[in-house]
Kinemage of the C-alpha trace (Angstrom):
@kinemage 1
@onewidth
@group {chain A} dominant
@subgroup {mainchain}
@vectorlist {calphas} color= white
{ca met a 1} P -28.763 -0.739 7.675
{ca ala a 2} L -25.515 -2.035 6.163
{ca arg a 3} L -23.359 0.252 4.049
{ca phe a 4} L -22.085 -0.927 0.692
{ca ile a 5} L -18.333 -0.545 0.145
{ca ser a 6} L -17.308 -0.986 -3.456
{ca lys a 7} L -14.416 -3.289 -4.299
{ca glu a 8} L -12.630 -0.409 -6.020
{ca lys a 9} L -12.635 1.744 -2.890
{ca lys a 10} L -11.448 -1.159 -0.763
{ca leu a 11} L -8.530 -1.902 -3.113
{ca thr a 12} L -7.565 1.758 -3.362
{ca ser a 13} L -7.020 2.030 0.374
{ca asn a 14} L -4.611 -0.912 0.257
{ca arg a 15} L -2.447 0.241 -2.685
{ca phe a 16} L 0.643 2.372 -2.197
{ca phe a 17} L 3.202 3.696 -4.677
{ca val a 18} L 6.859 2.782 -4.238
{ca asn a 19} L 9.867 4.153 -6.125
{ca glu a 20} L 12.154 1.566 -7.697
{ca glu a 21} L 15.039 2.807 -5.514
{ca gln a 22} L 13.073 1.713 -2.430
{ca ile a 23} L 12.933 -1.906 -3.624
{ca lys a 24} L 15.740 -4.010 -2.200
{ca phe a 25} L 14.447 -7.561 -2.284
{ca pro a 26} L 13.152 -9.068 -0.151
{ca phe a 27} L 12.431 -5.665 1.430
{ca ile a 28} L 10.652 -2.532 0.276
{ca gln a 29} L 10.822 0.563 2.457
{ca leu a 30} L 8.149 3.224 2.094
{ca ser a 31} L 8.952 6.842 2.833
{ca gly a 32} L 7.438 10.297 2.539
{ca thr a 33} L 3.774 10.735 1.749
{ca glu a 34} L 3.158 7.055 1.002
{ca his a 35} L 4.518 6.046 4.425
{ca tyr a 36} L 2.394 8.729 6.090
{ca his a 37} L -0.724 7.598 4.216
{ca leu a 38} L -0.126 3.928 5.062
{ca ser a 39} L 0.518 4.460 8.775
{ca lys a 40} L -1.587 7.504 9.701
{ca val a 41} L -4.433 7.718 7.190
{ca ala a 42} L -5.075 4.058 6.355
{ca arg a 43} L -3.909 3.064 9.872
{ca lys a 44} L -2.212 -0.104 8.696
{ca lys a 45} L -0.312 -2.095 11.290
{ca pro a 46} L 2.576 -4.579 10.998
{ca gly a 47} L 1.194 -7.788 9.521
{ca asp a 48} L -1.615 -6.101 7.540
{ca lys a 49} L -1.491 -7.017 3.864
{ca val a 50} L -1.119 -4.184 1.365
{ca trp a 51} L -0.284 -3.902 -2.319
{ca leu a 52} L 2.694 -1.846 -3.424
{ca phe a 53} L 3.193 -0.827 -7.039
{ca asp a 54} L 5.948 0.879 -9.003
{ca lys a 55} L 5.898 3.211 -12.010
{ca arg a 56} L 6.098 0.237 -14.388
{ca gly a 57} L 2.845 -1.082 -12.965
{ca lys a 58} L 4.418 -4.080 -11.252
{ca ser a 59} L 2.622 -4.978 -8.021
{ca tyr a 60} L 4.003 -6.497 -4.835
{ca leu a 61} L 1.975 -8.032 -2.007
{ca ala a 62} L 3.481 -6.965 1.315
{ca asn a 63} L 2.689 -7.538 4.975
């Protein structure tokens, strides 16, 4: 039996908060709890696509 995964849950696991100070185009460096969540909890690897967002609500697609 297949399990249903809602779109909302799927998107939530790929969205991470970034402080504006961490944005130095074309790079954004995650640190602290967001870095831990991305690498250890969500188990994202280099090349995986994720969405980053700042306090203004602006989103960035990263890989």
